[in-house]
N, CA, C and O atoms as a GROMACS GRO file, in nm:
protein
  492
    1MET      N    1 -13.702   8.604   4.226
    1MET     CA    2 -13.712   8.460   4.213
    1MET      C    3 -13.718   8.426   4.063
    1MET      O    4 -13.786   8.493   3.986
    2LYS      N    5 -13.645   8.322   4.024
    2LYS     CA    6 -13.640   8.283   3.883
    2LYS      C    7 -13.778   8.250   3.827
    2LYS      O    8 -13.805   8.275   3.710
    3LEU      N    9 -13.865   8.197   3.910
    3LEU     CA   10 -14.000   8.166   3.863
    3LEU      C   11 -14.071   8.293   3.819
    3LEU      O   12 -14.136   8.294   3.714
    4ASP      N   13 -14.060   8.399   3.895
    4ASP     CA   14 -14.125   8.525   3.859
    4ASP      C   15 -14.070   8.579   3.727
    4ASP      O   16 -14.146   8.630   3.645
    5VAL      N   17 -13.940   8.569   3.708
    5VAL     CA   18 -13.878   8.614   3.583
    5VAL      C   19 -13.931   8.532   3.467
    5VAL      O   20 -13.967   8.588   3.363
    6ALA      N   21 -13.937   8.402   3.483
    6ALA     CA   22 -13.987   8.314   3.376
    6ALA      C   23 -14.132   8.345   3.343
    6ALA      O   24 -14.172   8.343   3.227
    7LEU      N   25 -14.212   8.374   3.444
    7LEU     CA   26 -14.354   8.402   3.421
    7LEU      C   27 -14.377   8.534   3.349
    7LEU      O   28 -14.478   8.550   3.281
    8THR      N   29 -14.285   8.630   3.363
    8THR     CA   30 -14.301   8.758   3.295
    8THR      C   31 -14.272   8.748   3.146
    8THR      O   32 -14.314   8.834   3.069
    9LYS      N   33 -14.201   8.644   3.104
    9LYS     CA   34 -14.165   8.629   2.963
    9LYS      C   35 -14.283   8.586   2.877
    9LYS      O   36 -14.285   8.612   2.757
   10GLY      N   37 -14.381   8.523   2.936
   10GLY     CA   38 -14.498   8.480   2.861
   10GLY      C   39 -14.466   8.364   2.768
   10GLY      O   40 -14.353   8.346   2.724
   11THR      N   41 -14.567   8.285   2.741
   11THR     CA   42 -14.551   8.168   2.655
   11THR      C   43 -14.688   8.126   2.606
   11THR      O   44 -14.790   8.160   2.666
   12GLU      N   45 -14.691   8.053   2.497
   12GLU     CA   46 -14.818   8.003   2.444
   12GLU      C   47 -14.873   7.892   2.532
   12GLU      O   48 -14.994   7.876   2.545
   13LYS      N   49 -14.784   7.815   2.592
   13LYS     CA   50 -14.825   7.704   2.677
   13LYS      C   51 -14.832   7.748   2.823
   13LYS      O   52 -14.767   7.844   2.864
   14LYS      N   53 -14.913   7.675   2.899
   14LYS     CA   54 -14.921   7.701   3.043
   14LYS      C   55 -14.785   7.667   3.105
   14LYS      O   56 -14.729   7.562   3.074
   15PRO      N   57 -14.732   7.754   3.190
   15PRO     CA   58 -14.603   7.724   3.252
   15PRO      C   59 -14.611   7.602   3.342
   15PRO      O   60 -14.714   7.574   3.404
   16ALA      N   61 -14.500   7.529   3.349
   16ALA     CA   62 -14.496   7.407   3.430
   16ALA      C   63 -14.360   7.394   3.497
   16ALA      O   64 -14.258   7.441   3.448
   17ILE      N   65 -14.363   7.327   3.611
   17ILE     CA   66 -14.242   7.289   3.683
   17ILE      C   67 -14.244   7.137   3.689
   17ILE      O   68 -14.344   7.076   3.725
   18VAL      N   69 -14.131   7.076   3.654
   18VAL     CA   70 -14.115   6.931   3.664
   18VAL      C   71 -14.001   6.907   3.761
   18VAL      O   72 -13.888   6.951   3.737
   19LEU      N   73 -14.029   6.838   3.872
   19LEU     CA   74 -13.924   6.815   3.969
   19LEU      C   75 -13.930   6.674   4.026
   19LEU      O   76 -14.035   6.611   4.031
   20ASP      N   77 -13.815   6.629   4.069
   20ASP     CA   78 -13.806   6.498   4.131
   20ASP      C   79 -13.875   6.503   4.267
   20ASP      O   80 -13.872   6.605   4.336
   21LEU      N   81 -13.935   6.394   4.303
   21LEU     CA   82 -14.009   6.387   4.429
   21LEU      C   83 -13.917   6.362   4.548
   21LEU      O   84 -13.916   6.438   4.645
   22ASP      N   85 -13.840   6.254   4.540
   22ASP     CA   86 -13.758   6.211   4.654
   22ASP      C   87 -13.632   6.295   4.667
   22ASP      O   88 -13.555   6.310   4.572
   23GLU      N   89 -13.612   6.348   4.784
   23GLU     CA   90 -13.499   6.433   4.821
   23GLU      C   91 -13.497   6.568   4.749
   23GLU      O   92 -13.397   6.639   4.751
   24THR      N   93 -13.609   6.602   4.686
   24THR     CA   94 -13.631   6.736   4.634
   24THR      C   95 -13.753   6.796   4.701
   24THR      O   96 -13.752   6.912   4.743
   25VAL      N   97 -13.859   6.716   4.712
   25VAL     CA   98 -13.982   6.758   4.779
   25VAL      C   99 -13.993   6.691   4.915
   25VAL      O  100 -14.021   6.756   5.015
   26VAL      N  101 -13.971   6.561   4.919
   26VAL     CA  102 -13.983   6.487   5.046
   26VAL      C  103 -13.848   6.435   5.093
   26VAL      O  104 -13.760   6.402   5.013
   27ASP      N  105 -13.835   6.428   5.223
   27ASP     CA  106 -13.712   6.388   5.292
   27ASP      C  107 -13.720   6.241   5.332
   27ASP      O  108 -13.801   6.203   5.417
   28ASN      N  109 -13.637   6.160   5.272
   28ASN     CA  110 -13.633   6.018   5.305
   28ASN      C  111 -13.515   5.983   5.396
   28ASN      O  112 -13.479   5.866   5.408
   29SER      N  113 -13.455   6.082   5.461
   29SER     CA  114 -13.340   6.053   5.546
   29SER      C  115 -13.374   5.960   5.662
   29SER      O  116 -13.286   5.884   5.703
   30PRO      N  117 -13.496   5.960   5.719
   30PRO     CA  118 -13.525   5.859   5.822
   30PRO      C  119 -13.515   5.716   5.766
   30PRO      O  120 -13.469   5.625   5.836
   31TYR      N  121 -13.557   5.698   5.643
   31TYR     CA  122 -13.542   5.566   5.579
   31TYR      C  123 -13.393   5.534   5.563
   31TYR      O  124 -13.350   5.423   5.595
   32GLN      N  125 -13.315   5.630   5.515
   32GLN     CA  126 -13.171   5.608   5.496
   32GLN      C  127 -13.103   5.576   5.629
   32GLN      O  128 -13.018   5.488   5.634
   33ALA      N  129 -13.141   5.646   5.735
   33ALA     CA  130 -13.084   5.619   5.867
   33ALA      C  131 -13.116   5.477   5.913
   33ALA      O  132 -13.032   5.410   5.972
   34MET      N  133 -13.238   5.433   5.886
   34MET     CA  134 -13.278   5.298   5.923
   34MET      C  135 -13.193   5.194   5.850
   34MET      O  136 -13.154   5.093   5.909
   35THR      N  137 -13.165   5.217   5.721
   35THR     CA  138 -13.085   5.119   5.647
   35THR      C  139 -12.943   5.112   5.701
   35THR      O  140 -12.882   5.005   5.703
   36VAL      N  141 -12.889   5.225   5.745
   36VAL     CA  142 -12.755   5.226   5.805
   36VAL      C  143 -12.758   5.150   5.938
   36VAL      O  144 -12.673   5.066   5.964
   37LYS      N  145 -12.857   5.182   6.020
   37LYS     CA  146 -12.869   5.117   6.150
   37LYS      C  147 -12.885   4.966   6.136
   37LYS      O  148 -12.826   4.890   6.213
   38GLU      N  149 -12.963   4.923   6.038
   38GLU     CA  150 -12.988   4.780   6.014
   38GLU      C  151 -12.877   4.714   5.932
   38GLU      O  152 -12.879   4.593   5.909
   39LYS      N  153 -12.780   4.796   5.887
   39LYS     CA  154 -12.669   4.747   5.804
   39LYS      C  155 -12.721   4.679   5.677
   39LYS      O  156 -12.675   4.572   5.637
   40LYS      N  157 -12.819   4.744   5.617
   40LYS     CA  158 -12.879   4.697   5.492
   40LYS      C  159 -12.866   4.810   5.390
   40LYS      O  160 -12.838   4.924   5.426
   41GLY      N  161 -12.886   4.777   5.267
   41GLY     CA  162 -12.882   4.879   5.162
   41GLY      C  163 -13.016   4.892   5.094
   41GLY      O  164 -13.108   4.813   5.115
   42PHE      N  165 -13.026   4.994   5.010
   42PHE     CA  166 -13.145   5.012   4.929
   42PHE      C  167 -13.157   4.891   4.838
   42PHE      O  168 -13.057   4.850   4.780
   43PRO      N  169 -13.272   4.834   4.822
   43PRO     CA  170 -13.407   4.879   4.854
   43PRO      C  171 -13.468   4.816   4.979
   43PRO      O  172 -13.590   4.806   4.988
   44TYR      N  173 -13.386   4.775   5.074
   44TYR     CA  174 -13.435   4.712   5.197
   44TYR      C  175 -13.548   4.795   5.259
   44TYR      O  176 -13.527   4.911   5.294
   45ASN      N  177 -13.665   4.736   5.271
   45ASN     CA  178 -13.784   4.797   5.331
   45ASN      C  179 -13.828   4.929   5.267
   45ASN      O  180 -13.902   5.006   5.328
   46TRP      N  181 -13.784   4.955   5.143
   46TRP     CA  182 -13.822   5.080   5.075
   46TRP      C  183 -13.974   5.087   5.054
   46TRP      O  184 -14.036   5.189   5.082
   47GLU      N  185 -14.032   4.978   5.005
   47GLU     CA  186 -14.177   4.979   4.982
   47GLU      C  187 -14.253   4.996   5.113
   47GLU      O  188 -14.355   5.065   5.118
   48GLU      N  189 -14.204   4.934   5.219
   48GLU     CA  190 -14.267   4.951   5.351
   48GLU      C  191 -14.262   5.098   5.394
   48GLU      O  192 -14.359   5.151   5.447
   49TRP      N  193 -14.147   5.162   5.373
   49TRP     CA  194 -14.131   5.304   5.406
   49TRP      C  195 -14.234   5.389   5.330
   49TRP      O  196 -14.298   5.476   5.387
   50ILE      N  197 -14.247   5.363   5.201
   50ILE     CA  198 -14.343   5.438   5.120
   50ILE      C  199 -14.485   5.416   5.170
   50ILE      O  200 -14.562   5.511   5.182
   51GLN      N  201 -14.519   5.292   5.200
   51GLN     CA  202 -14.655   5.260   5.245
   51GLN      C  203 -14.689   5.330   5.378
   51GLN      O  204 -14.806   5.356   5.405
   52GLN      N  205 -14.590   5.359   5.458
   52GLN     CA  206 -14.614   5.430   5.584
   52GLN      C  207 -14.655   5.575   5.560
   52GLN      O  208 -14.719   5.637   5.645
   53ALA      N  209 -14.619   5.629   5.445
   53ALA     CA  210 -14.656   5.766   5.405
   53ALA      C  211 -14.622   5.868   5.513
   53ALA      O  212 -14.704   5.953   5.548
   54LYS      N  213 -14.500   5.859   5.566
   54LYS     CA  214 -14.463   5.952   5.672
   54LYS      C  215 -14.337   6.034   5.644
   54LYS      O  216 -14.277   6.088   5.736
   55ALA      N  217 -14.298   6.042   5.517
   55ALA     CA  218 -14.186   6.130   5.482
   55ALA      C  219 -14.229   6.274   5.505
   55ALA      O  220 -14.343   6.311   5.478
   56GLU      N  221 -14.138   6.354   5.556
   56GLU     CA  222 -14.165   6.497   5.577
   56GLU      C  223 -14.122   6.575   5.453
   56GLU      O  224 -14.044   6.526   5.371
   57ALA      N  225 -14.173   6.695   5.441
   57ALA     CA  226 -14.133   6.783   5.331
   57ALA      C  227 -13.996   6.842   5.361
   57ALA      O  228 -13.964   6.870   5.477
   58LEU      N  229 -13.918   6.861   5.258
   58LEU     CA  230 -13.790   6.930   5.274
   58LEU      C  231 -13.815   7.079   5.296
   58LEU      O  232 -13.913   7.134   5.244
   59PRO      N  233 -13.728   7.145   5.370
   59PRO     CA  234 -13.748   7.288   5.400
   59PRO      C  235 -13.765   7.371   5.273
   59PRO      O  236 -13.687   7.360   5.178
   60GLY      N  237 -13.867   7.453   5.273
   60GLY     CA  238 -13.894   7.543   5.162
   60GLY      C  239 -13.977   7.484   5.049
   60GLY      O  240 -14.031   7.558   4.967
   61ALA      N  241 -13.988   7.352   5.045
   61ALA     CA  242 -14.058   7.289   4.933
   61ALA      C  243 -14.206   7.326   4.929
   61ALA      O  244 -14.257   7.367   4.825
   62VAL      N  245 -14.274   7.311   5.040
   62VAL     CA  246 -14.419   7.335   5.042
   62VAL      C  247 -14.450   7.481   5.010
   62VAL      O  248 -14.541   7.509   4.931
   63SER      N  249 -14.378   7.573   5.069
   63SER     CA  250 -14.406   7.715   5.044
   63SER      C  251 -14.378   7.752   4.898
   63SER      O  252 -14.455   7.825   4.837
   64PHE      N  253 -14.268   7.701   4.841
   64PHE     CA  254 -14.238   7.728   4.701
   64PHE      C  255 -14.346   7.671   4.610
   64PHE      O  256 -14.392   7.737   4.517
   65LEU      N  257 -14.387   7.547   4.636
   65LEU     CA  258 -14.487   7.483   4.551
   65LEU      C  259 -14.622   7.552   4.562
   65LEU      O  260 -14.694   7.562   4.462
   66HIS      N  261 -14.658   7.601   4.679
   66HIS     CA  262 -14.782   7.678   4.693
   66HIS      C  263 -14.771   7.810   4.618
   66HIS      O  264 -14.868   7.854   4.556
   67TYR      N  265 -14.656   7.872   4.623
   67TYR     CA  266 -14.634   7.997   4.550
   67TYR      C  267 -14.653   7.973   4.400
   67TYR      O  268 -14.723   8.049   4.333
   68ALA      N  269 -14.589   7.868   4.348
   68ALA     CA  270 -14.601   7.836   4.205
   68ALA      C  271 -14.747   7.804   4.170
   68ALA      O  272 -14.796   7.849   4.066
   69ASN      N  273 -14.813   7.730   4.254
   69ASN     CA  274 -14.953   7.694   4.231
   69ASN      C  275 -15.041   7.819   4.225
   69ASN      O  276 -15.129   7.830   4.140
   70GLU      N  277 -15.017   7.913   4.315
   70GLU     CA  278 -15.094   8.038   4.318
   70GLU      C  279 -15.071   8.122   4.192
   70GLU      O  280 -15.156   8.202   4.154
   71LYS      N  281 -14.955   8.104   4.130
   71LYS     CA  282 -14.922   8.176   4.006
   71LYS      C  283 -14.978   8.105   3.882
   71LYS      O  284 -14.957   8.151   3.770
   72GLY      N  285 -15.048   7.992   3.902
   72GLY     CA  286 -15.108   7.920   3.790
   72GLY      C  287 -15.015   7.824   3.719
   72GLY      O  288 -15.043   7.783   3.606
   73VAL      N  289 -14.907   7.787   3.783
   73VAL     CA  290 -14.809   7.696   3.724
   73VAL      C  291 -14.854   7.551   3.747
   73VAL      O  292 -14.895   7.514   3.857
   74SER      N  293 -14.845   7.469   3.641
   74SER     CA  294 -14.867   7.325   3.658
   74SER      C  295 -14.743   7.266   3.722
   74SER      O  296 -14.631   7.301   3.685
   75ILE      N  297 -14.762   7.175   3.817
   75ILE     CA  298 -14.650   7.115   3.888
   75ILE      C  299 -14.656   6.964   3.867
   75ILE      O  300 -14.758   6.901   3.894
   76TYR      N  301 -14.546   6.908   3.818
   76TYR     CA  302 -14.537   6.764   3.796
   76TYR      C  303 -14.425   6.707   3.882
   76TYR      O  304 -14.314   6.760   3.885
   77TYR      N  305 -14.456   6.600   3.951
   77TYR     CA  306 -14.361   6.533   4.039
   77TYR      C  307 -14.325   6.400   3.975
   77TYR      O  308 -14.413   6.320   3.945
   78ILE      N  309 -14.196   6.375   3.954
   78ILE     CA  310 -14.154   6.248   3.897
   78ILE      C  311 -14.071   6.170   3.998
   78ILE      O  312 -14.002   6.228   4.082
   79SER      N  313 -14.081   6.039   3.988
   79SER     CA  314 -14.008   5.953   4.082
   79SER      C  315 -13.992   5.815   4.019
   79SER      O  316 -14.072   5.773   3.936
   80ASN      N  317 -13.888   5.746   4.059
   80ASN     CA  318 -13.870   5.607   4.019
   80ASN      C  319 -13.946   5.512   4.110
   80ASN      O  320 -13.924   5.391   4.104
   81ARG      N  321 -14.034   5.565   4.193
   81ARG     CA  322 -14.122   5.478   4.270
   81ARG      C  323 -14.208   5.400   4.170
   81ARG      O  324 -14.231   5.445   4.058
   82LYS      N  325 -14.254   5.285   4.212
   82LYS     CA  326 -14.334   5.198   4.126
   82LYS      C  327 -14.481   5.239   4.127
   82LYS      O  328 -14.529   5.304   4.221
   83GLN      N  329 -14.552   5.202   4.022
   83GLN     CA  330 -14.694   5.236   4.008
   83GLN      C  331 -14.778   5.184   4.126
   83GLN      O  332 -14.874   5.248   4.166
   84ASN      N  333 -14.741   5.067   4.180
   84ASN     CA  334 -14.818   5.013   4.292
   84ASN      C  335 -14.796   5.092   4.421
   84ASN      O  336 -14.860   5.063   4.522
   85GLU      N  337 -14.708   5.190   4.419
   85GLU     CA  338 -14.682   5.276   4.534
   85GLU      C  339 -14.751   5.413   4.520
   85GLU      O  340 -14.732   5.502   4.604
   86LEU      N  341 -14.830   5.428   4.414
   86LEU     CA  342 -14.892   5.558   4.386
   86LEU      C  343 -14.987   5.603   4.497
   86LEU      O  344 -14.979   5.718   4.541
   87ASP      N  345 -15.075   5.517   4.542
   87ASP     CA  346 -15.173   5.559   4.643
   87ASP      C  347 -15.106   5.606   4.771
   87ASP      O  348 -15.145   5.708   4.828
   88ALA      N  349 -15.006   5.533   4.818
   88ALA     CA  350 -14.934   5.573   4.939
   88ALA      C  351 -14.857   5.702   4.916
   88ALA      O  352 -14.849   5.787   5.005
   89THR      N  353 -14.800   5.717   4.797
   89THR     CA  354 -14.728   5.840   4.764
   89THR      C  355 -14.822   5.959   4.765
   89THR      O  356 -14.791   6.063   4.822
   90LEU      N  357 -14.938   5.944   4.702
   90LEU     CA  358 -15.037   6.053   4.702
   90LEU      C  359 -15.084   6.085   4.843
   90LEU      O  360 -15.097   6.202   4.879
   91ARG      N  361 -15.108   5.983   4.923
   91ARG     CA  362 -15.151   6.004   5.062
   91ARG      C  363 -15.047   6.086   5.138
   91ARG      O  364 -15.082   6.179   5.211
   92ASN      N  365 -14.920   6.051   5.122
   92ASN     CA  366 -14.813   6.123   5.190
   92ASN      C  367 -14.808   6.269   5.145
   92ASN      O  368 -14.801   6.359   5.228
   93LEU      N  369 -14.814   6.292   5.015
   93LEU     CA  370 -14.808   6.429   4.964
   93LEU      C  371 -14.928   6.511   5.008
   93LEU      O  372 -14.915   6.628   5.043
   94GLN      N  373 -15.044   6.450   5.007
   94GLN     CA  374 -15.165   6.521   5.049
   94GLN      C  375 -15.162   6.553   5.198
   94GLN      O  376 -15.212   6.658   5.240
   95GLN      N  377 -15.105   6.465   5.279
   95GLN     CA  378 -15.090   6.493   5.423
   95GLN      C  379 -14.999   6.613   5.445
   95GLN      O  380 -15.016   6.687   5.543
   96LEU      N  381 -14.904   6.632   5.355
   96LEU     CA  382 -14.810   6.745   5.365
   96LEU      C  383 -14.867   6.873   5.302
   96LEU      O  384 -14.801   6.977   5.304
   97ASN      N  385 -14.988   6.864   5.248
   97ASN     CA  386 -15.052   6.978   5.182
   97ASN      C  387 -14.973   7.024   5.059
   97ASN      O  388 -14.961   7.144   5.033
   98ILE      N  389 -14.921   6.928   4.984
   98ILE     CA  390 -14.848   6.956   4.861
   98ILE      C  391 -14.951   6.982   4.750
   98ILE      O  392 -15.039   6.899   4.729
   99PRO      N  393 -14.942   7.095   4.680
   99PRO     CA  394 -15.041   7.123   4.576
   99PRO      C  395 -15.027   7.032   4.454
   99PRO      O  396 -14.918   6.984   4.422
  100GLN      N  397 -15.139   7.008   4.389
  100GLN     CA  398 -15.146   6.929   4.267
  100GLN      C  399 -15.094   6.786   4.287
  100GLN      O  400 -15.041   6.726   4.194
  101ALA      N  401 -15.110   6.734   4.406
  101ALA     CA  402 -15.068   6.596   4.436
  101ALA      C  403 -15.182   6.503   4.399
  101ALA      O  404 -15.261   6.461   4.483
  102ASP      N  405 -15.188   6.472   4.270
  102ASP     CA  406 -15.294   6.385   4.219
  102ASP      C  407 -15.236   6.294   4.110
  102ASP      O  408 -15.119   6.306   4.074
  103LYS      N  409 -15.318   6.206   4.059
  103LYS     CA  410 -15.270   6.106   3.962
  103LYS      C  411 -15.225   6.168   3.830
  103LYS      O  412 -15.146   6.108   3.758
  104GLU      N  413 -15.272   6.286   3.800
  104GLU     CA  414 -15.229   6.353   3.677
  104GLU      C  415 -15.090   6.414   3.692
  104GLU      O  416 -15.014   6.421   3.595
  105HIS      N  417 -15.056   6.457   3.812
  105HIS     CA  418 -14.932   6.532   3.834
  105HIS      C  419 -14.820   6.454   3.902
  105HIS      O  420 -14.706   6.501   3.908
  106VAL      N  421 -14.849   6.336   3.954
  106VAL     CA  422 -14.746   6.252   4.016
  106VAL      C  423 -14.718   6.138   3.919
  106VAL      O  424 -14.801   6.050   3.899
  107LEU      N  425 -14.599   6.142   3.859
  107LEU     CA  426 -14.564   6.050   3.751
  107LEU      C  427 -14.458   5.952   3.801
  107LEU      O  428 -14.343   5.988   3.823
  108LEU      N  429 -14.501   5.828   3.819
  108LEU     CA  430 -14.411   5.725   3.870
  108LEU      C  431 -14.362   5.637   3.756
  108LEU      O  432 -14.412   5.645   3.644
  109GLN      N  433 -14.265   5.554   3.786
  109GLN     CA  434 -14.200   5.470   3.686
  109GLN      C  435 -14.297   5.367   3.630
  109GLN      O  436 -14.368   5.299   3.705
  110GLY      N  437 -14.300   5.356   3.497
  110GLY     CA  438 -14.380   5.254   3.431
  110GLY      C  439 -14.309   5.120   3.433
  110GLY      O  440 -14.191   5.112   3.466
  111LYS      N  441 -14.381   5.014   3.398
  111LYS     CA  442 -14.326   4.878   3.405
  111LYS      C  443 -14.204   4.860   3.317
  111LYS      O  444 -14.107   4.796   3.359
  112GLU      N  445 -14.205   4.915   3.197
  112GLU     CA  446 -14.094   4.897   3.103
  112GLU      C  447 -13.991   5.008   3.110
  112GLU      O  448 -13.885   4.999   3.048
  113GLU      N  449 -14.021   5.111   3.183
  113GLU     CA  450 -13.938   5.230   3.187
  113GLU      C  451 -13.820   5.213   3.282
  113GLU      O  452 -13.833   5.156   3.389
  114LYS      N  453 -13.704   5.264   3.241
  114LYS     CA  454 -13.584   5.255   3.324
  114LYS      C  455 -13.549   5.390   3.387
  114LYS      O  456 -13.514   5.397   3.505
  115GLY      N  457 -13.557   5.496   3.310
  115GLY     CA  458 -13.520   5.629   3.360
  115GLY      C  459 -13.641   5.720   3.369
  115GLY      O  460 -13.755   5.675   3.362
  116LYS      N  461 -13.615   5.850   3.385
  116LYS     CA  462 -13.722   5.949   3.403
  116LYS      C  463 -13.747   6.034   3.279
  116LYS      O  464 -13.834   6.121   3.280
  117GLU      N  465 -13.672   6.010   3.172
  117GLU     CA  466 -13.679   6.098   3.055
  117GLU      C  467 -13.818   6.108   2.996
  117GLU      O  468 -13.862   6.219   2.964
  118GLU      N  469 -13.889   5.998   2.981
  118GLU     CA  470 -14.024   6.002   2.922
  118GLU      C  471 -14.119   6.084   3.008
  118GLU      O  472 -14.205   6.155   2.955
  119ARG      N  473 -14.106   6.076   3.139
  119ARG     CA  474 -14.195   6.152   3.226
  119ARG      C  475 -14.161   6.300   3.227
  119ARG      O  476 -14.244   6.382   3.264
  120ARG      N  477 -14.040   6.334   3.186
  120ARG     CA  478 -14.001   6.475   3.180
  120ARG      C  479 -14.059   6.545   3.057
  120ARG      O  480 -14.065   6.668   3.053
  121LYS      N  481 -14.101   6.468   2.958
  121LYS     CA  482 -14.159   6.524   2.836
  121LYS      C  483 -14.307   6.550   2.862
  121LYS      O  484 -14.388   6.457   2.866
  122LEU      N  485 -14.341   6.674   2.879
  122LEU     CA  486 -14.481   6.708   2.906
  122LEU      C  487 -14.560   6.704   2.777
  122LEU      O  488 -14.509   6.732   2.669
  123ARG      N  489 -14.685   6.668   2.792
  123ARG     CA  490 -14.776   6.652   2.678
  123ARG      C  491 -14.790   6.778   2.600
  123ARG      O  492 -14.863   6.782   2.500
   0.00000   0.00000   0.00000
């Protein structure tokens, strides 16, 4: 596994994984199916979908993230979800037993921010 290879190289900083939340960790296809059925497009009922906190994990995501967590890797989840959706997002991730699903590691879009570049720059 590439993670194991990276961890053997050693580094001064704690190793970290930065990954997108939607369609990398969680599956929003039920939301997408609903928009097709309703003949609507994004963002129709997107916030309602998030508030329901019922997205499932994509196959392999939870086991990989637990493996990385057990190896001492910091895990950061980024998304263009809005800050007012943070609590529901955390609730959903915690229900799925996603490691490090907390306010420090789940980085959502800021008010003035357009893309994800700033959140990809770790402190």
